[in-house]
C-alpha positions in Angstrom: 19.5 -47.0 -4.2 21.4 -46.0 -7.3 20.2 -42.4 -6.7 21.8 -42.2 -3.2 25.1 -43.6 -4.5 25.1 -41.0 -7.2 24.6 -38.3 -4.6 27.4 -39.6 -2.4 29.8 -39.6 -5.4 29.2 -35.8 -6.0 31.4 -33.2 -4.5 30.1 -30.7 -2.0 29.6 -27.8 -4.5 28.0 -30.2 -7.1 25.6 -31.4 -4.4 24.6 -27.9 -3.3 24.2 -27.0 -7.0 21.9 -30.0 -7.5 19.9 -29.0 -4.4 19.4 -25.5 -5.7 18.3 -26.9 -9.1 15.8 -29.2 -7.4 14.4 -26.4 -5.3 14.0 -24.2 -8.3 12.1 -27.0 -10.1 9.9 -27.4 -7.0 9.2 -23.7 -7.0 8.2 -23.8 -10.7 6.0 -26.9 -10.2 4.2 -25.3 -7.3 3.6 -22.2 -9.3 2.2 -24.3 -12.1 0.0 -26.1 -9.7 -1.4 -22.9 -8.3 -2.1 -21.5 -11.7 -3.7 -24.8 -12.9 -1.0 -25.4 -15.6 0.6 -28.5 -14.0 -0.1 -31.6 -16.1 2.0 -34.2 -14.4 1.3 -34.1 -10.6 3.6 -37.0 -9.8 6.5 -34.9 -10.8 5.9 -32.7 -7.8 6.5 -35.7 -5.4 9.5 -36.8 -7.3 11.2 -33.4 -7.0 10.3 -33.2 -3.3 12.1 -36.5 -2.8 15.1 -35.2 -4.8 15.3 -32.2 -2.5 15.0 -34.4 0.6 17.7 -36.8 -0.6 20.1 -33.9 -1.3 19.4 -32.4 2.1 19.9 -35.8 3.8 23.3 -36.3 2.1 24.4 -32.8 3.1 23.4 -33.4 6.7 25.2 -36.8 6.7 28.4 -35.0 5.5 28.0 -32.4 8.2 27.7 -35.0 10.9 30.7 -37.0 9.6 32.8 -33.8 9.5 31.8 -33.0 13.1 32.6 -36.5 14.3 36.0 -36.4 12.6 36.8 -33.0 14.2 35.6 -34.4 17.6 37.9 -37.4 17.2 40.8 -35.2 16.3 40.3 -33.0 19.3 40.0 -36.1 21.6 43.3 -37.5 20.2 45.1 -34.1 20.8 43.8 -33.9 24.4 44.6 -37.5 25.2 
């Protein structure tokens, strides 16, 4: 829960930056897994969840913006 509140407090650019960092970590962990150098396999799942949380927050913001735009257009027309 605290994690999602932290993501909702971030600005759009910070959120995208965190997503890119998590994706880079995930890439590195997958590379380590393929080469047999990964020692902490649970880290792979944690980073996947970080990516999913960031993507979910970005999508929620996209939906909220679209709904706000839709409501503004409805008010103008009506």
